[in-house]
N, C-alpha and C positions, 0 to 999 in steps of 0.2 A: 149362707154359702160355708162362710169361714169357720162358724157351727159346726157343721158336718165334717168338714177335713178335719178341723181338730179329733172328732168323735174318731174319724178314721185311723189317723195317726194315733192315736193313745189306744185302740182296739189290735193296732199291728205292733206296739211296744206290747202290749202285754200278751201277744200270743209268741212273740220272740222273748220272754222275760223266762224262761225256764233254764236254769241252771244245776250241772250237774259237779258237787265239788268234795272234794277228798282235805281230811286235814290230818296233819300228825300230831298224834297225843303226844301226852307228857314222856309215856313211856315206850314211846318211838313207833308203836302200828299207828294204823290208818284207820280212817274213816272215812266211807262213802255216802253220802246222801245228795238229793235234789231240793232246791228251795227258787222261791222269784227273788230273794235279797240275799245275797252271800254274806253280808256284811252283818247285817241283823242274825243272822243263823248261826255264825260263829261267835258273835256276843252272846248268844242263847246257849252254843255251848258251854262258853267259858264261866255263864253263869252260876250259881248255886241254887236257883230254883229249879223249879217243874218242868220249864223250856228246854233242858240239856236233854240229850238225849240217853237214854238209859247206858248206853254203852260210854259216850264219853263223862259220864256226871263224875267218875272216879278218877279220871284222866285226864284232867284240866292242868294249865292251859294247853289247848290246843290252835295251830297254825295253822293256817286257810297254804296248800302247796300247789293247789290244781283248781279248774274252774274250765267248762266246756257248757258253750249257749246250745241251746233248740229251742225249736218253734212252740213244741205243744209238749205239755206233761206228759204224755204216753210217750213220747220220744224221748225225753230225759228219763223216764222211770227205767224203760229197755235199756238203756244207755248203763245205767243205773246197776241194775240188775247183771248186766256182762261184766262190771268193773268188778262188782261184788265177787264175783266167781274167778278173777285172775287170782294168780300168787303174791303173795307181798312183791317180789323180785318183779314183775312182769307190770304191776301198779306203779313200783320205782322207774321203771325205765320208763313206764309214759308219761309220771312227772319231770323226768329228765328231760324228755325229747322236748316237751312243749317249755320249759325253760330254754332249752339250748336255741330253739325257733326265735321264744320271746327275745333273747340276746341278739340275736343276728340282726332279726328287725329292727334294734332301737339303734 
């Protein structure tokens, strides 16, 4: 019974593990992506290896400025697409709004 409960908990955690993230690049541009592990992905962007995205490879270091959680990869991909269509000004407003809310709730 306990193993079954742990498996269900693990599956739920996996289902809600998708994140959309935005990083600020060294040239002040913004890059949006999706991942299950934001810390690992940002480290990959900052690496000199092939794991860095083509866009961020020459714009290191990058700094994480925004994350948003989703239950499925499909939802995260849809939101990533929406954000990528935004202007830089709209993205900065999104980032600023989230940071203001975070500061108020702390």
